[in-house]
VOBANU-464653 format. One record per residue (C-alpha): residue in three letters; z, y, x. Coordinates in nm, 2 decimals, padded with zeros to 4 digits, m for minus. Layout:
# VOBANU-464653
+------+--------+--------+--------+
| code |      z |      y |      x |
+------+--------+--------+--------+
|  ALA |      Z |      Y |      X |
...
+------+--------+--------+--------+
//
This chain:
# VOBANU-464653
+------+--------+--------+--------+
| code |      z |      y |      x |
+------+--------+--------+--------+
|  UNK |  03.61 |  00.77 |  00.96 |
|  UNK |  03.32 |  00.54 |  00.99 |
|  UNK |  03.46 |  00.31 |  00.72 |
|  UNK |  03.49 |  00.61 |  00.48 |
|  UNK |  03.12 |  00.70 |  00.54 |
|  UNK |  03.02 |  00.33 |  00.47 |
|  UNK |  03.24 |  00.32 |  00.16 |
|  UNK |  03.09 |  00.65 |  00.03 |
|  UNK |  02.74 |  00.54 |  00.11 |
|  UNK |  02.80 |  00.20 | m00.07 |
|  UNK |  02.94 |  00.37 | m00.38 |
|  UNK |  02.64 |  00.61 | m00.39 |
|  UNK |  02.40 |  00.32 | m00.36 |
|  UNK |  02.58 |  00.13 | m00.64 |
|  UNK |  02.57 |  00.45 | m00.86 |
|  UNK |  02.19 |  00.49 | m00.80 |
|  UNK |  02.13 |  00.12 | m00.89 |
|  UNK |  02.34 |  00.14 | m01.21 |
|  UNK |  02.16 |  00.46 | m01.31 |
|  UNK |  01.81 |  00.32 | m01.25 |
|  UNK |  01.91 |  00.00 | m01.44 |
|  UNK |  02.04 |  00.21 | m01.73 |
|  UNK |  01.73 |  00.42 | m01.75 |
|  UNK |  01.51 |  00.11 | m01.74 |
|  UNK |  01.71 | m00.04 | m02.03 |
|  UNK |  01.69 |  00.27 | m02.24 |
|  UNK |  01.32 |  00.30 | m02.19 |
|  UNK |  01.26 | m00.06 | m02.28 |
|  UNK |  01.46 | m00.02 | m02.60 |
|  UNK |  01.27 |  00.29 | m02.69 |
|  UNK |  00.94 |  00.09 | m02.68 |
|  UNK |  01.06 | m00.17 | m02.93 |
|  UNK |  00.96 | m00.13 | m03.29 |
|  UNK |  01.24 | m00.06 | m03.54 |
|  UNK |  01.15 | m00.38 | m03.73 |
|  UNK |  00.88 | m00.64 | m03.77 |
|  UNK |  00.60 | m00.49 | m03.97 |
|  UNK |  00.48 | m00.83 | m04.10 |
|  UNK |  00.81 | m00.94 | m04.26 |
|  UNK |  00.92 | m00.72 | m04.54 |
|  UNK |  01.27 | m00.76 | m04.68 |
|  UNK |  01.42 | m00.41 | m04.73 |
|  UNK |  01.17 | m00.29 | m04.99 |
|  UNK |  01.22 |  00.08 | m04.90 |
|  UNK |  00.95 |  00.34 | m04.87 |
|  UNK |  00.85 |  00.19 | m04.53 |
|  UNK |  00.79 | m00.15 | m04.68 |
|  UNK |  00.61 |  00.00 | m04.98 |
|  UNK |  00.38 |  00.19 | m04.74 |
|  UNK |  00.31 | m00.14 | m04.55 |
|  UNK |  00.23 | m00.32 | m04.87 |
|  UNK | m00.01 | m00.04 | m04.97 |
|  UNK | m00.17 | m00.05 | m04.62 |
|  UNK | m00.23 | m00.43 | m04.68 |
|  UNK | m00.41 | m00.35 | m05.01 |
|  UNK | m00.62 | m00.09 | m04.84 |
|  UNK | m00.70 | m00.31 | m04.54 |
|  UNK | m00.82 | m00.59 | m04.78 |
|  UNK | m01.03 | m00.34 | m04.98 |
|  UNK | m01.18 | m00.22 | m04.65 |
|  UNK | m01.26 | m00.57 | m04.54 |
|  UNK | m01.01 | m00.59 | m04.26 |
|  UNK | m00.75 | m00.83 | m04.39 |
|  UNK | m00.40 | m00.89 | m04.26 |
|  UNK | m00.08 | m01.09 | m04.31 |
|  UNK |  00.25 | m01.01 | m04.47 |
|  UNK |  00.56 | m01.22 | m04.55 |
|  UNK |  00.77 | m01.07 | m04.84 |
|  UNK |  01.13 | m01.18 | m04.89 |
|  UNK |  01.27 | m00.98 | m05.19 |
|  UNK |  01.64 | m00.96 | m05.25 |
|  UNK |  01.81 | m01.25 | m05.43 |
|  UNK |  01.90 | m01.16 | m05.79 |
|  UNK |  02.03 | m01.49 | m05.91 |
|  UNK |  01.97 | m01.82 | m05.74 |
|  UNK |  01.77 | m01.83 | m05.42 |
|  UNK |  01.48 | m01.66 | m05.24 |
|  UNK |  01.13 | m01.64 | m05.37 |
|  UNK |  00.92 | m01.60 | m05.06 |
|  UNK |  00.57 | m01.44 | m05.09 |
|  UNK |  00.32 | m01.54 | m04.81 |
|  UNK |  00.02 | m01.31 | m04.82 |
|  UNK | m00.30 | m01.37 | m04.62 |
|  UNK | m00.62 | m01.17 | m04.64 |
|  UNK | m00.94 | m01.22 | m04.44 |
|  UNK | m01.09 | m00.90 | m04.59 |
|  UNK | m01.29 | m01.08 | m04.85 |
|  UNK | m01.04 | m01.33 | m05.00 |
|  UNK | m00.67 | m01.29 | m05.04 |
|  UNK | m00.43 | m01.59 | m05.07 |
|  UNK | m00.09 | m01.51 | m05.22 |
|  UNK |  00.16 | m01.80 | m05.21 |
|  UNK |  00.49 | m01.78 | m05.40 |
|  UNK |  00.75 | m02.03 | m05.28 |
|  UNK |  01.06 | m02.06 | m05.49 |
|  UNK |  01.18 | m02.40 | m05.36 |
|  UNK |  01.49 | m02.23 | m05.22 |
|  UNK |  01.60 | m02.12 | m05.57 |
|  UNK |  01.84 | m02.37 | m05.71 |
|  UNK |  01.86 | m02.20 | m06.04 |
|  UNK |  01.48 | m02.20 | m06.12 |
|  UNK |  01.36 | m02.45 | m06.38 |
|  UNK |  01.02 | m02.42 | m06.24 |
|  UNK |  01.06 | m02.49 | m05.86 |
|  UNK |  00.76 | m02.52 | m05.64 |
|  UNK |  00.48 | m02.33 | m05.47 |
|  UNK |  00.22 | m02.13 | m05.66 |
|  UNK | m00.09 | m02.03 | m05.47 |
|  UNK | m00.35 | m01.78 | m05.59 |
|  UNK | m00.68 | m01.74 | m05.41 |
|  UNK | m00.84 | m01.42 | m05.53 |
|  UNK | m01.12 | m01.18 | m05.44 |
|  UNK | m00.93 | m00.85 | m05.51 |
|  UNK | m00.59 | m00.69 | m05.50 |
|  UNK | m00.50 | m00.35 | m05.63 |
|  UNK | m00.19 | m00.13 | m05.65 |
|  UNK | m00.09 |  00.03 | m05.98 |
|  UNK |  00.19 |  00.27 | m06.05 |
|  UNK |  00.37 |  00.32 | m06.38 |
|  UNK |  00.65 |  00.55 | m06.46 |
|  UNK |  00.90 |  00.27 | m06.38 |
|  UNK |  00.73 |  00.03 | m06.15 |
|  UNK |  00.50 | m00.03 | m05.85 |
|  UNK |  00.27 | m00.33 | m05.93 |
|  UNK |  00.04 | m00.54 | m05.71 |
|  UNK | m00.22 | m00.71 | m05.92 |
|  UNK | m00.46 | m00.98 | m05.82 |
|  UNK | m00.80 | m01.04 | m05.99 |
|  UNK | m01.11 | m01.25 | m05.94 |
|  UNK | m00.89 | m01.55 | m05.88 |
|  UNK | m00.99 | m01.92 | m05.88 |
|  UNK | m00.95 | m02.07 | m06.23 |
|  UNK | m00.88 | m01.73 | m06.38 |
|  UNK | m01.17 | m01.50 | m06.26 |
|  UNK | m01.14 | m01.25 | m06.55 |
|  UNK | m00.76 | m01.23 | m06.57 |
|  UNK | m00.54 | m00.97 | m06.39 |
|  UNK | m00.24 | m01.13 | m06.24 |
|  UNK |  00.06 | m00.90 | m06.17 |
|  UNK |  00.19 | m01.09 | m05.87 |
|  UNK |  00.45 | m00.86 | m05.73 |
|  UNK |  00.64 | m00.58 | m05.91 |
|  UNK |  00.90 | m00.34 | m05.76 |
|  UNK |  01.12 | m00.11 | m05.97 |
|  UNK |  01.09 |  00.25 | m05.86 |
|  UNK |  01.47 |  00.32 | m05.90 |
|  UNK |  01.54 |  00.04 | m05.65 |
|  UNK |  01.32 |  00.18 | m05.37 |
|  UNK |  01.53 |  00.35 | m05.11 |
|  UNK |  01.44 |  00.60 | m04.84 |
+------+--------+--------+--------+
//
């Protein structure tokens, strides 16, 4: 009879430990973000909102950082590395991973301003006040509306 009480007590103790561990694991997973908000690669409504937030933060003088990895169409990745300190934005486009590009390399734009423009078919991010081209608007990133999900 004593052995039965010890066995039941041990099983109850193990059940409590497993339950506590499971609850802790679920709570820890609930605190994790769904995805990294600085690396954009899905280009859904969430990523579009994050891009627009970056534009607004730059205009407010706050700055920020984003890494954009658009889907591959033909060839390799074109990675956009975007840094803003609130007064200057540096947008680097790296297509060295694109084996099909005739114009491989990195392009870097250092500009004073960025703005978001929407047409009937596209979302566009345009730089201006850039070094060597201060009066020119540079459409640096364009998303087709019909390709945005969610």
